[in-house]
CHARMM-style PDB file with segment names, atoms N, HN, CA, C and O in Angstrom:
ATOM      1  N   UNK     1      -3.509 -48.083 -17.455  1.00  0.00      PROA
ATOM      2  CA  UNK     1      -2.858 -49.328 -17.819  1.00  0.00      PROA
ATOM      3  C   UNK     1      -3.672 -50.519 -17.310  1.00  0.00      PROA
ATOM      4  O   UNK     1      -4.284 -51.235 -18.103  1.00  0.00      PROA
ATOM      5  N   UNK     2      -3.682 -50.734 -15.995  1.00  0.00      PROA
ATOM      6  HN  UNK     2      -3.185 -50.153 -15.351  1.00  0.00      PROA
ATOM      7  CA  UNK     2      -4.478 -51.809 -15.412  1.00  0.00      PROA
ATOM      8  C   UNK     2      -5.367 -51.198 -14.334  1.00  0.00      PROA
ATOM      9  O   UNK     2      -4.914 -50.394 -13.519  1.00  0.00      PROA
ATOM     10  N   UNK     3      -6.621 -51.588 -14.343  1.00  0.00      PROA
ATOM     11  HN  UNK     3      -6.988 -52.241 -15.005  1.00  0.00      PROA
ATOM     12  CA  UNK     3      -7.543 -51.064 -13.349  1.00  0.00      PROA
ATOM     13  C   UNK     3      -7.312 -51.700 -11.983  1.00  0.00      PROA
ATOM     14  O   UNK     3      -6.721 -52.775 -11.883  1.00  0.00      PROA
ATOM     15  N   UNK     4      -7.774 -51.041 -10.949  1.00  0.00      PROA
ATOM     16  HN  UNK     4      -8.254 -50.167 -11.031  1.00  0.00      PROA
ATOM     17  CA  UNK     4      -7.612 -51.524  -9.588  1.00  0.00      PROA
ATOM     18  C   UNK     4      -8.235 -52.904  -9.409  1.00  0.00      PROA
ATOM     19  O   UNK     4      -7.656 -53.765  -8.747  1.00  0.00      PROA
ATOM     20  N   UNK     5      -9.403 -53.115  -9.990  1.00  0.00      PROA
ATOM     21  HN  UNK     5      -9.873 -52.415 -10.528  1.00  0.00      PROA
ATOM     22  CA  UNK     5     -10.088 -54.404  -9.860  1.00  0.00      PROA
ATOM     23  C   UNK     5      -9.238 -55.538 -10.443  1.00  0.00      PROA
ATOM     24  O   UNK     5      -9.154 -56.618  -9.859  1.00  0.00      PROA
ATOM     25  N   UNK     6      -8.618 -55.289 -11.582  1.00  0.00      PROA
ATOM     26  HN  UNK     6      -8.687 -54.411 -12.057  1.00  0.00      PROA
ATOM     27  CA  UNK     6      -7.789 -56.302 -12.224  1.00  0.00      PROA
ATOM     28  C   UNK     6      -6.531 -56.591 -11.392  1.00  0.00      PROA
ATOM     29  O   UNK     6      -6.130 -57.747 -11.256  1.00  0.00      PROA
ATOM     30  N   UNK     7      -5.913 -55.550 -10.840  1.00  0.00      PROA
ATOM     31  HN  UNK     7      -6.239 -54.611 -10.951  1.00  0.00      PROA
ATOM     32  CA  UNK     7      -4.717 -55.723 -10.006  1.00  0.00      PROA
ATOM     33  C   UNK     7      -5.059 -56.505  -8.747  1.00  0.00      PROA
ATOM     34  O   UNK     7      -4.311 -57.402  -8.357  1.00  0.00      PROA
ATOM     35  N   UNK     8      -6.177 -56.180  -8.105  1.00  0.00      PROA
ATOM     36  HN  UNK     8      -6.784 -55.451  -8.421  1.00  0.00      PROA
ATOM     37  CA  UNK     8      -6.582 -56.897  -6.893  1.00  0.00      PROA
ATOM     38  C   UNK     8      -6.882 -58.369  -7.179  1.00  0.00      PROA
ATOM     39  O   UNK     8      -6.537 -59.241  -6.381  1.00  0.00      PROA
ATOM     40  N   UNK     9      -7.511 -58.638  -8.295  1.00  0.00      PROA
ATOM     41  HN  UNK     9      -7.790 -57.930  -8.943  1.00  0.00      PROA
ATOM     42  CA  UNK     9      -7.790 -60.028  -8.674  1.00  0.00      PROA
ATOM     43  C   UNK     9      -6.484 -60.773  -8.942  1.00  0.00      PROA
ATOM     44  O   UNK     9      -6.341 -61.940  -8.577  1.00  0.00      PROA
ATOM     45  N   UNK    10      -5.545 -60.099  -9.574  1.00  0.00      PROA
ATOM     46  HN  UNK    10      -5.661 -59.151  -9.870  1.00  0.00      PROA
ATOM     47  CA  UNK    10      -4.224 -60.663  -9.854  1.00  0.00      PROA
ATOM     48  C   UNK    10      -3.524 -61.024  -8.544  1.00  0.00      PROA
ATOM     49  O   UNK    10      -2.981 -62.121  -8.413  1.00  0.00      PROA
ATOM     50  N   UNK    11      -3.535 -60.111  -7.577  1.00  0.00      PROA
ATOM     51  HN  UNK    11      -3.976 -59.220  -7.683  1.00  0.00      PROA
ATOM     52  CA  UNK    11      -2.893 -60.348  -6.284  1.00  0.00      PROA
ATOM     53  C   UNK    11      -3.586 -61.493  -5.550  1.00  0.00      PROA
ATOM     54  O   UNK    11      -2.924 -62.348  -4.963  1.00  0.00      PROA
ATOM     55  N   UNK    12      -4.894 -61.509  -5.583  1.00  0.00      PROA
ATOM     56  HN  UNK    12      -5.432 -60.814  -6.060  1.00  0.00      PROA
ATOM     57  CA  UNK    12      -5.664 -62.538  -4.886  1.00  0.00      PROA
ATOM     58  C   UNK    12      -5.345 -63.930  -5.420  1.00  0.00      PROA
ATOM     59  O   UNK    12      -5.350 -64.897  -4.658  1.00  0.00      PROA
ATOM     60  N   UNK    13      -5.072 -64.045  -6.704  1.00  0.00      PROA
ATOM     61  HN  UNK    13      -5.069 -63.260  -7.323  1.00  0.00      PROA
ATOM     62  CA  UNK    13      -4.785 -65.355  -7.284  1.00  0.00      PROA
ATOM     63  C   UNK    13      -3.473 -65.941  -6.793  1.00  0.00      PROA
ATOM     64  O   UNK    13      -3.240 -67.139  -6.958  1.00  0.00      PROA
ATOM     65  N   UNK    14      -2.601 -65.124  -6.189  1.00  0.00      PROA
ATOM     66  HN  UNK    14      -2.790 -64.151  -6.055  1.00  0.00      PROA
ATOM     67  CA  UNK    14      -1.326 -65.617  -5.674  1.00  0.00      PROA
ATOM     68  C   UNK    14      -1.309 -65.720  -4.150  1.00  0.00      PROA
ATOM     69  O   UNK    14      -0.253 -65.927  -3.553  1.00  0.00      PROA
ATOM     70  N   UNK    15      -2.454 -65.578  -3.531  1.00  0.00      PROA
ATOM     71  HN  UNK    15      -3.312 -65.410  -4.016  1.00  0.00      PROA
ATOM     72  CA  UNK    15      -2.571 -65.719  -2.079  1.00  0.00      PROA
ATOM     73  C   UNK    15      -3.036 -67.136  -1.774  1.00  0.00      PROA
ATOM     74  O   UNK    15      -4.225 -67.378  -1.569  1.00  0.00      PROA
ATOM     75  N   UNK    16      -2.087 -68.071  -1.745  1.00  0.00      PROA
ATOM     76  HN  UNK    16      -1.121 -67.874  -1.912  1.00  0.00      PROA
ATOM     77  CA  UNK    16      -2.413 -69.493  -1.591  1.00  0.00      PROA
ATOM     78  C   UNK    16      -3.077 -69.796  -0.250  1.00  0.00      PROA
ATOM     79  O   UNK    16      -3.939 -70.671  -0.168  1.00  0.00      PROA
ATOM     80  N   UNK    17      -2.685 -69.087   0.786  1.00  0.00      PROA
ATOM     81  HN  UNK    17      -1.985 -68.376   0.720  1.00  0.00      PROA
ATOM     82  CA  UNK    17      -3.225 -69.365   2.116  1.00  0.00      PROA
ATOM     83  C   UNK    17      -4.491 -68.568   2.416  1.00  0.00      PROA
ATOM     84  O   UNK    17      -5.027 -68.659   3.520  1.00  0.00      PROA
ATOM     85  N   UNK    18      -4.968 -67.802   1.465  1.00  0.00      PROA
ATOM     86  HN  UNK    18      -4.532 -67.729   0.568  1.00  0.00      PROA
ATOM     87  CA  UNK    18      -6.136 -66.921   1.607  1.00  0.00      PROA
ATOM     88  C   UNK    18      -6.064 -66.069   2.876  1.00  0.00      PROA
ATOM     89  O   UNK    18      -7.066 -65.856   3.559  1.00  0.00      PROA
ATOM     90  N   UNK    19      -4.865 -65.593   3.171  1.00  0.00      PROA
ATOM     91  HN  UNK    19      -4.052 -65.766   2.616  1.00  0.00      PROA
ATOM     92  CA  UNK    19      -4.665 -64.743   4.340  1.00  0.00      PROA
ATOM     93  C   UNK    19      -4.893 -63.275   4.016  1.00  0.00      PROA
ATOM     94  O   UNK    19      -4.966 -62.435   4.913  1.00  0.00      PROA
ATOM     95  N   UNK    20      -5.004 -62.974   2.731  1.00  0.00      PROA
ATOM     96  HN  UNK    20      -4.944 -63.656   2.002  1.00  0.00      PROA
ATOM     97  CA  UNK    20      -5.164 -61.590   2.315  1.00  0.00      PROA
ATOM     98  C   UNK    20      -3.844 -60.881   2.120  1.00  0.00      PROA
ATOM     99  O   UNK    20      -3.806 -59.668   1.915  1.00  0.00      PROA
ATOM    100  N   UNK    21      -2.748 -61.643   2.186  1.00  0.00      PROA
ATOM    101  HN  UNK    21      -2.779 -62.629   2.353  1.00  0.00      PROA
ATOM    102  CA  UNK    21      -1.421 -61.048   2.052  1.00  0.00      PROA
ATOM    103  C   UNK    21      -0.548 -61.907   1.148  1.00  0.00      PROA
ATOM    104  O   UNK    21      -0.691 -63.129   1.108  1.00  0.00      PROA
ATOM    105  N   UNK    22       0.362 -61.254   0.420  1.00  0.00      PROA
ATOM    106  HN  UNK    22       0.479 -60.261   0.452  1.00  0.00      PROA
ATOM    107  CA  UNK    22       1.413 -61.958  -0.300  1.00  0.00      PROA
ATOM    108  C   UNK    22       2.707 -61.188  -0.079  1.00  0.00      PROA
ATOM    109  O   UNK    22       2.691 -60.023   0.319  1.00  0.00      PROA
ATOM    110  N   UNK    23       3.803 -61.839  -0.336  1.00  0.00      PROA
ATOM    111  HN  UNK    23       3.816 -62.785  -0.659  1.00  0.00      PROA
ATOM    112  CA  UNK    23       5.111 -61.228  -0.156  1.00  0.00      PROA
ATOM    113  C   UNK    23       5.285 -60.047  -1.109  1.00  0.00      PROA
ATOM    114  O   UNK    23       4.917 -60.140  -2.280  1.00  0.00      PROA
ATOM    115  N   UNK    24       5.834 -58.953  -0.626  1.00  0.00      PROA
ATOM    116  HN  UNK    24       6.133 -58.877   0.326  1.00  0.00      PROA
ATOM    117  CA  UNK    24       6.074 -57.793  -1.483  1.00  0.00      PROA
ATOM    118  C   UNK    24       7.100 -58.135  -2.556  1.00  0.00      PROA
ATOM    119  O   UNK    24       7.057 -57.575  -3.652  1.00  0.00      PROA
ATOM    120  N   UNK    25       8.025 -59.053  -2.253  1.00  0.00      PROA
ATOM    121  HN  UNK    25       8.059 -59.507  -1.363  1.00  0.00      PROA
ATOM    122  CA  UNK    25       9.012 -59.467  -3.255  1.00  0.00      PROA
ATOM    123  C   UNK    25       8.316 -60.220  -4.394  1.00  0.00      PROA
ATOM    124  O   UNK    25       8.614 -60.005  -5.569  1.00  0.00      PROA
ATOM    125  N   UNK    26       7.386 -61.106  -4.024  1.00  0.00      PROA
ATOM    126  HN  UNK    26       7.145 -61.280  -3.069  1.00  0.00      PROA
ATOM    127  CA  UNK    26       6.629 -61.839  -5.038  1.00  0.00      PROA
ATOM    128  C   UNK    26       5.797 -60.873  -5.873  1.00  0.00      PROA
ATOM    129  O   UNK    26       5.768 -60.981  -7.099  1.00  0.00      PROA
ATOM    130  N   UNK    27       5.131 -59.943  -5.229  1.00  0.00      PROA
ATOM    131  HN  UNK    27       5.155 -59.855  -4.233  1.00  0.00      PROA
ATOM    132  CA  UNK    27       4.305 -58.968  -5.949  1.00  0.00      PROA
ATOM    133  C   UNK    27       5.154 -58.139  -6.910  1.00  0.00      PROA
ATOM    134  O   UNK    27       4.754 -57.917  -8.052  1.00  0.00      PROA
ATOM    135  N   UNK    28       6.309 -57.684  -6.462  1.00  0.00      PROA
ATOM    136  HN  UNK    28       6.634 -57.865  -5.534  1.00  0.00      PROA
ATOM    137  CA  UNK    28       7.197 -56.895  -7.324  1.00  0.00      PROA
ATOM    138  C   UNK    28       7.632 -57.696  -8.538  1.00  0.00      PROA
ATOM    139  O   UNK    28       7.628 -57.193  -9.661  1.00  0.00      PROA
ATOM    140  N   UNK    29       8.007 -58.948  -8.303  1.00  0.00      PROA
ATOM    141  HN  UNK    29       8.011 -59.357  -7.390  1.00  0.00      PROA
ATOM    142  CA  UNK    29       8.426 -59.812  -9.409  1.00  0.00      PROA
ATOM    143  C   UNK    29       7.288 -60.028 -10.395  1.00  0.00      PROA
ATOM    144  O   UNK    29       7.487 -59.933 -11.606  1.00  0.00      PROA
ATOM    145  N   UNK    30       6.107 -60.317  -9.886  1.00  0.00      PROA
ATOM    146  HN  UNK    30       5.946 -60.394  -8.902  1.00  0.00      PROA
ATOM    147  CA  UNK    30       4.959 -60.580 -10.757  1.00  0.00      PROA
ATOM    148  C   UNK    30       4.562 -59.357 -11.569  1.00  0.00      PROA
ATOM    149  O   UNK    30       4.204 -59.479 -12.740  1.00  0.00      PROA
ATOM    150  N   UNK    31       4.621 -58.180 -10.958  1.00  0.00      PROA
ATOM    151  HN  UNK    31       4.912 -58.081 -10.007  1.00  0.00      PROA
ATOM    152  CA  UNK    31       4.285 -56.959 -11.687  1.00  0.00      PROA
ATOM    153  C   UNK    31       5.300 -56.683 -12.795  1.00  0.00      PROA
ATOM    154  O   UNK    31       4.937 -56.196 -13.866  1.00  0.00      PROA
ATOM    155  N   UNK    32       6.567 -56.993 -12.538  1.00  0.00      PROA
ATOM    156  HN  UNK    32       6.862 -57.389 -11.668  1.00  0.00      PROA
ATOM    157  CA  UNK    32       7.584 -56.828 -13.582  1.00  0.00      PROA
ATOM    158  C   UNK    32       7.348 -57.801 -14.730  1.00  0.00      PROA
ATOM    159  O   UNK    32       7.543 -57.461 -15.896  1.00  0.00      PROA
ATOM    160  N   UNK    33       6.925 -59.016 -14.387  1.00  0.00      PROA
ATOM    161  HN  UNK    33       6.767 -59.293 -13.439  1.00  0.00      PROA
ATOM    162  CA  UNK    33       6.706 -60.040 -15.413  1.00  0.00      PROA
ATOM    163  C   UNK    33       5.384 -59.871 -16.153  1.00  0.00      PROA
ATOM    164  O   UNK    33       5.187 -60.478 -17.206  1.00  0.00      PROA
ATOM    165  N   UNK    34       4.485 -59.066 -15.625  1.00  0.00      PROA
ATOM    166  HN  UNK    34       4.645 -58.573 -14.769  1.00  0.00      PROA
ATOM    167  CA  UNK    34       3.157 -58.899 -16.205  1.00  0.00      PROA
ATOM    168  C   UNK    34       3.216 -58.476 -17.673  1.00  0.00      PROA
ATOM    169  O   UNK    34       2.443 -58.974 -18.491  1.00  0.00      PROA
ATOM    170  N   UNK    35       4.114 -57.572 -18.007  1.00  0.00      PROA
ATOM    171  HN  UNK    35       4.741 -57.167 -17.342  1.00  0.00      PROA
ATOM    172  CA  UNK    35       4.239 -57.100 -19.384  1.00  0.00      PROA
ATOM    173  C   UNK    35       5.468 -57.658 -20.098  1.00  0.00      PROA
ATOM    174  O   UNK    35       5.805 -57.212 -21.195  1.00  0.00      PROA
ATOM    175  N   UNK    36       6.137 -58.628 -19.481  1.00  0.00      PROA
ATOM    176  HN  UNK    36       5.863 -58.990 -18.590  1.00  0.00      PROA
ATOM    177  CA  UNK    36       7.332 -59.205 -20.093  1.00  0.00      PROA
ATOM    178  C   UNK    36       6.931 -60.056 -21.304  1.00  0.00      PROA
ATOM    179  O   UNK    36       5.916 -60.752 -21.265  1.00  0.00      PROA
ATOM    180  N   UNK    37       7.717 -60.003 -22.367  1.00  0.00      PROA
ATOM    181  HN  UNK    37       8.542 -59.438 -22.400  1.00  0.00      PROA
ATOM    182  CA  UNK    37       7.408 -60.821 -23.533  1.00  0.00      PROA
ATOM    183  C   UNK    37       7.623 -62.307 -23.233  1.00  0.00      PROA
ATOM    184  O   UNK    37       8.565 -62.671 -22.529  1.00  0.00      PROA
ATOM    185  N   UNK    38       6.769 -63.139 -23.754  1.00  0.00      PROA
ATOM    186  HN  UNK    38       6.004 -62.843 -24.326  1.00  0.00      PROA
ATOM    187  CA  UNK    38       6.873 -64.584 -23.568  1.00  0.00      PROA
ATOM    188  C   UNK    38       7.542 -65.161 -24.811  1.00  0.00      PROA
ATOM    189  O   UNK    38       7.072 -64.932 -25.925  1.00  0.00      PROA
ATOM    190  N   UNK    39       8.643 -65.914 -24.634  1.00  0.00      PROA
ATOM    191  HN  UNK    39       9.025 -66.101 -23.729  1.00  0.00      PROA
ATOM    192  CA  UNK    39       9.333 -66.450 -25.806  1.00  0.00      PROA
ATOM    193  C   UNK    39       8.509 -67.543 -26.496  1.00  0.00      PROA
ATOM    194  O   UNK    39       7.756 -68.275 -25.853  1.00  0.00      PROA
ATOM    195  N   UNK    40       8.671 -67.630 -27.810  1.00  0.00      PROA
ATOM    196  HN  UNK    40       9.282 -67.036 -28.332  1.00  0.00      PROA
ATOM    197  CA  UNK    40       7.988 -68.698 -28.545  1.00  0.00      PROA
ATOM    198  C   UNK    40       8.859 -69.960 -28.536  1.00  0.00      PROA
ATOM    199  O   UNK    40       9.957 -69.945 -27.979  1.00  0.00      PROA
ATOM    200  N   UNK    41       8.389 -71.030 -29.135  1.00  0.00      PROA
ATOM    201  HN  UNK    41       7.497 -71.042 -29.588  1.00  0.00      PROA
ATOM    202  CA  UNK    41       9.098 -72.313 -29.134  1.00  0.00      PROA
ATOM    203  C   UNK    41      10.477 -72.214 -29.785  1.00  0.00      PROA
ATOM    204  O   UNK    41      11.432 -72.829 -29.310  1.00  0.00      PROA
ATOM    205  N   UNK    42      10.585 -71.456 -30.852  1.00  0.00      PROA
ATOM    206  HN  UNK    42       9.810 -70.956 -31.238  1.00  0.00      PROA
ATOM    207  CA  UNK    42      11.863 -71.309 -31.554  1.00  0.00      PROA
ATOM    208  C   UNK    42      12.879 -70.615 -30.651  1.00  0.00      PROA
ATOM    209  O   UNK    42      14.031 -71.042 -30.572  1.00  0.00      PROA
ATOM    210  N   UNK    43      12.462 -69.553 -29.972  1.00  0.00      PROA
ATOM    211  HN  UNK    43      11.526 -69.206 -30.037  1.00  0.00      PROA
ATOM    212  CA  UNK    43      13.356 -68.839 -29.063  1.00  0.00      PROA
ATOM    213  C   UNK    43      13.770 -69.725 -27.887  1.00  0.00      PROA
ATOM    214  O   UNK    43      14.934 -69.724 -27.486  1.00  0.00      PROA
ATOM    215  N   UNK    44      12.822 -70.478 -27.337  1.00  0.00      PROA
ATOM    216  HN  UNK    44      11.876 -70.479 -27.662  1.00  0.00      PROA
ATOM    217  CA  UNK    44      13.144 -71.379 -26.232  1.00  0.00      PROA
ATOM    218  C   UNK    44      14.153 -72.436 -26.656  1.00  0.00      PROA
ATOM    219  O   UNK    44      15.075 -72.762 -25.908  1.00  0.00      PROA
ATOM    220  N   UNK    45      13.974 -72.964 -27.848  1.00  0.00      PROA
ATOM    221  HN  UNK    45      13.225 -72.700 -28.455  1.00  0.00      PROA
ATOM    222  CA  UNK    45      14.905 -73.978 -28.371  1.00  0.00      PROA
ATOM    223  C   UNK    45      16.298 -73.368 -28.528  1.00  0.00      PROA
ATOM    224  O   UNK    45      17.296 -74.011 -28.202  1.00  0.00      PROA
ATOM    225  N   UNK    46      16.373 -72.140 -29.023  1.00  0.00      PROA
ATOM    226  HN  UNK    46      15.563 -71.617 -29.289  1.00  0.00      PROA
ATOM    227  CA  UNK    46      17.650 -71.454 -29.184  1.00  0.00      PROA
ATOM    228  C   UNK    46      18.330 -71.244 -27.838  1.00  0.00      PROA
ATOM    229  O   UNK    46      19.531 -71.479 -27.712  1.00  0.00      PROA
ATOM    230  N   UNK    47      17.566 -70.798 -26.815  1.00  0.00      PROA
ATOM    231  HN  UNK    47      16.590 -70.607 -26.917  1.00  0.00      PROA
ATOM    232  CA  UNK    47      18.130 -70.604 -25.476  1.00  0.00      PROA
ATOM    233  C   UNK    47      18.662 -71.923 -24.921  1.00  0.00      PROA
ATOM    234  O   UNK    47      19.748 -71.970 -24.344  1.00  0.00      PROA
ATOM    235  N   UNK    48      17.889 -72.989 -25.100  1.00  0.00      PROA
ATOM    236  HN  UNK    48      17.006 -72.951 -25.569  1.00  0.00      PROA
ATOM    237  CA  UNK    48      18.308 -74.300 -24.598  1.00  0.00      PROA
ATOM    238  C   UNK    48      19.602 -74.755 -25.279  1.00  0.00      PROA
ATOM    239  O   UNK    48      20.499 -75.279 -24.618  1.00  0.00      PROA
ATOM    240  N   UNK    49      19.700 -74.557 -26.582  1.00  0.00      PROA
ATOM    241  HN  UNK    49      18.972 -74.131 -27.119  1.00  0.00      PROA
ATOM    242  CA  UNK    49      20.920 -74.921 -27.307  1.00  0.00      PROA
ATOM    243  C   UNK    49      22.110 -74.099 -26.834  1.00  0.00      PROA
ATOM    244  O   UNK    49      23.200 -74.632 -26.629  1.00  0.00      PROA
ATOM    245  N   UNK    50      21.895 -72.787 -26.661  1.00  0.00      PROA
ATOM    246  HN  UNK    50      21.009 -72.353 -26.828  1.00  0.00      PROA
ATOM    247  CA  UNK    50      22.974 -71.921 -26.179  1.00  0.00      PROA
ATOM    248  C   UNK    50      23.459 -72.345 -24.797  1.00  0.00      PROA
ATOM    249  O   UNK    50      24.663 -72.366 -24.538  1.00  0.00      PROA
ATOM    250  N   UNK    51      22.526 -72.682 -23.912  1.00  0.00      PROA
ATOM    251  HN  UNK    51      21.549 -72.665 -24.122  1.00  0.00      PROA
ATOM    252  CA  UNK    51      22.902 -73.132 -22.575  1.00  0.00      PROA
ATOM    253  C   UNK    51      23.672 -74.449 -22.645  1.00  0.00      PROA
ATOM    254  O   UNK    51      24.666 -74.639 -21.944  1.00  0.00      PROA
ATOM    255  N   UNK    52      23.204 -75.342 -23.489  1.00  0.00      PROA
ATOM    256  HN  UNK    52      22.397 -75.187 -24.058  1.00  0.00      PROA
ATOM    257  CA  UNK    52      23.878 -76.640 -23.655  1.00  0.00      PROA
ATOM    258  C   UNK    52      25.300 -76.437 -24.162  1.00  0.00      PROA
ATOM    259  O   UNK    52      26.227 -77.092 -23.687  1.00  0.00      PROA
ATOM    260  N   UNK    53      25.478 -75.532 -25.125  1.00  0.00      PROA
ATOM    261  HN  UNK    53      24.724 -74.999 -25.511  1.00  0.00      PROA
ATOM    262  CA  UNK    53      26.799 -75.289 -25.698  1.00  0.00      PROA
ATOM    263  C   UNK    53      27.752 -74.629 -24.706  1.00  0.00      PROA
ATOM    264  O   UNK    53      28.963 -74.833 -24.790  1.00  0.00      PROA
ATOM    265  N   UNK    54      27.231 -73.853 -23.781  1.00  0.00      PROA
ATOM    266  HN  UNK    54      26.248 -73.688 -23.713  1.00  0.00      PROA
ATOM    267  CA  UNK    54      28.079 -73.145 -22.818  1.00  0.00      PROA
ATOM    268  C   UNK    54      28.317 -73.926 -21.531  1.00  0.00      PROA
ATOM    269  O   UNK    54      29.130 -73.515 -20.703  1.00  0.00      PROA
ATOM    270  N   UNK    55      27.625 -75.038 -21.353  1.00  0.00      PROA
ATOM    271  HN  UNK    55      26.965 -75.372 -22.025  1.00  0.00      PROA
ATOM    272  CA  UNK    55      27.738 -75.786 -20.100  1.00  0.00      PROA
ATOM    273  C   UNK    55      28.923 -76.744 -20.137  1.00  0.00      PROA
ATOM    274  O   UNK    55      29.359 -77.199 -21.194  1.00  0.00      PROA
ATOM    275  N   UNK    56      29.419 -77.026 -18.946  1.00  0.00      PROA
ATOM    276  HN  UNK    56      29.064 -76.656 -18.087  1.00  0.00      PROA
ATOM    277  CA  UNK    56      30.467 -78.019 -18.776  1.00  0.00      PROA
ATOM    278  C   UNK    56      29.982 -79.022 -17.741  1.00  0.00      PROA
ATOM    279  O   UNK    56      29.691 -78.650 -16.604  1.00  0.00      PROA
ATOM    280  N   UNK    57      29.894 -80.288 -18.127  1.00  0.00      PROA
ATOM    281  HN  UNK    57      30.130 -80.589 -19.050  1.00  0.00      PROA
ATOM    282  CA  UNK    57      29.420 -81.351 -17.235  1.00  0.00      PROA
ATOM    283  C   UNK    57      28.016 -81.074 -16.701  1.00  0.00      PROA
ATOM    284  O   UNK    57      27.694 -81.458 -15.577  1.00  0.00      PROA
ATOM    285  N   UNK    58      27.191 -80.419 -17.490  1.00  0.00      PROA
ATOM    286  HN  UNK    58      27.453 -80.107 -18.403  1.00  0.00      PROA
ATOM    287  CA  UNK    58      25.817 -80.146 -17.088  1.00  0.00      PROA
ATOM    288  C   UNK    58      25.628 -78.895 -16.257  1.00  0.00      PROA
ATOM    289  O   UNK    58      24.503 -78.567 -15.880  1.00  0.00      PROA
ATOM    290  N   UNK    59      26.728 -78.180 -15.960  1.00  0.00      PROA
ATOM    291  HN  UNK    59      27.642 -78.447 -16.266  1.00  0.00      PROA
ATOM    292  CA  UNK    59      26.649 -76.962 -15.163  1.00  0.00      PROA
ATOM    293  C   UNK    59      27.095 -75.774 -15.998  1.00  0.00      PROA
ATOM    294  O   UNK    59      27.875 -75.919 -16.940  1.00  0.00      PROA
ATOM    295  N   UNK    60      26.594 -74.604 -15.644  1.00  0.00      PROA
ATOM    296  HN  UNK    60      25.961 -74.486 -14.879  1.00  0.00      PROA
ATOM    297  CA  UNK    60      26.970 -73.396 -16.369  1.00  0.00      PROA
ATOM    298  C   UNK    60      27.271 -72.294 -15.354  1.00  0.00      PROA
ATOM    299  O   UNK    60      26.563 -72.138 -14.360  1.00  0.00      PROA
ATOM    300  N   UNK    61      28.316 -71.546 -15.619  1.00  0.00      PROA
ATOM    301  HN  UNK    61      28.892 -71.672 -16.427  1.00  0.00      PROA
ATOM    302  CA  UNK    61      28.687 -70.430 -14.742  1.00  0.00      PROA
ATOM    303  C   UNK    61      27.686 -69.290 -14.906  1.00  0.00      PROA
ATOM    304  O   UNK    61      27.064 -69.153 -15.959  1.00  0.00      PROA
ATOM    305  N   UNK    62      27.534 -68.483 -13.877  1.00  0.00      PROA
ATOM    306  HN  UNK    62      28.040 -68.594 -13.022  1.00  0.00      PROA
ATOM    307  CA  UNK    62      26.565 -67.386 -13.885  1.00  0.00      PROA
ATOM    308  C   UNK    62      26.856 -66.402 -15.014  1.00  0.00      PROA
ATOM    309  O   UNK    62      25.927 -65.917 -15.660  1.00  0.00      PROA
ATOM    310  N   UNK    63      28.120 -66.100 -15.260  1.00  0.00      PROA
ATOM    311  HN  UNK    63      28.875 -66.493 -14.736  1.00  0.00      PROA
ATOM    312  CA  UNK    63      28.479 -65.141 -16.306  1.00  0.00      PROA
ATOM    313  C   UNK    63      28.065 -65.653 -17.687  1.00  0.00      PROA
ATOM    314  O   UNK    63      27.521 -64.900 -18.495  1.00  0.00      PROA
ATOM    315  N   UNK    64      28.323 -66.923 -17.952  1.00  0.00      PROA
ATOM    316  HN  UNK    64      28.765 -67.535 -17.296  1.00  0.00      PROA
ATOM    317  CA  UNK    64      27.924 -67.509 -19.238  1.00  0.00      PROA
ATOM    318  C   UNK    64      26.408 -67.546 -19.377  1.00  0.00      PROA
ATOM    319  O   UNK    64      25.874 -67.312 -20.460  1.00  0.00      PROA
ATOM    320  N   UNK    65      25.714 -67.842 -18.276  1.00  0.00      PROA
ATOM    321  HN  UNK    65      26.149 -68.033 -17.395  1.00  0.00      PROA
ATOM    322  CA  UNK    65      24.255 -67.879 -18.300  1.00  0.00      PROA
ATOM    323  C   UNK    65      23.681 -66.514 -18.643  1.00  0.00      PROA
ATOM    324  O   UNK    65      22.740 -66.413 -19.429  1.00  0.00      PROA
ATOM    325  N   UNK    66      24.243 -65.469 -18.059  1.00  0.00      PROA
ATOM    326  HN  UNK    66      25.008 -65.551 -17.420  1.00  0.00      PROA
ATOM    327  CA  UNK    66      23.715 -64.121 -18.317  1.00  0.00      PROA
ATOM    328  C   UNK    66      23.919 -63.694 -19.760  1.00  0.00      PROA
ATOM    329  O   UNK    66      23.180 -62.842 -20.254  1.00  0.00      PROA
ATOM    330  N   UNK    67      24.890 -64.255 -20.442  1.00  0.00      PROA
ATOM    331  HN  UNK    67      25.491 -64.946 -20.040  1.00  0.00      PROA
ATOM    332  CA  UNK    67      25.109 -63.914 -21.857  1.00  0.00      PROA
ATOM    333  C   UNK    67      24.065 -64.570 -22.756  1.00  0.00      PROA
ATOM    334  O   UNK    67      23.757 -64.047 -23.827  1.00  0.00      PROA
ATOM    335  N   UNK    68      23.520 -65.705 -22.334  1.00  0.00      PROA
ATOM    336  HN  UNK    68      23.771 -66.130 -21.464  1.00  0.00      PROA
ATOM    337  CA  UNK    68      22.505 -66.406 -23.132  1.00  0.00      PROA
ATOM    338  C   UNK    68      21.210 -65.614 -23.143  1.00  0.00      PROA
ATOM    339  O   UNK    68      20.571 -65.484 -24.187  1.00  0.00      PROA
ATOM    340  N   UNK    69      20.826 -65.096 -22.020  1.00  0.00      PROA
ATOM    341  HN  UNK    69      21.345 -65.201 -21.171  1.00  0.00      PROA
ATOM    342  CA  UNK    69      19.579 -64.350 -21.896  1.00  0.00      PROA
ATOM    343  C   UNK    69      19.793 -62.980 -22.457  1.00  0.00      PROA
ATOM    344  OT1 UNK    69      18.871 -62.164 -22.461  1.00  0.00      PROA
TER     345      UNK     69
END
């Protein structure tokens, strides 16, 4: 899938302090997002409209938010 060299370069790009370490939580999240589909403009507009329609006074409950995604 991904070679070791590519994974190491990926990890290095998120080491802002150049300490040679990053958070395991950040790494886990980034690896999950690596193959995640990126929405196009039409999909983003639809999500924004759905959130707007479900919000009250600019806020949205967690349950309603999870239904949009």
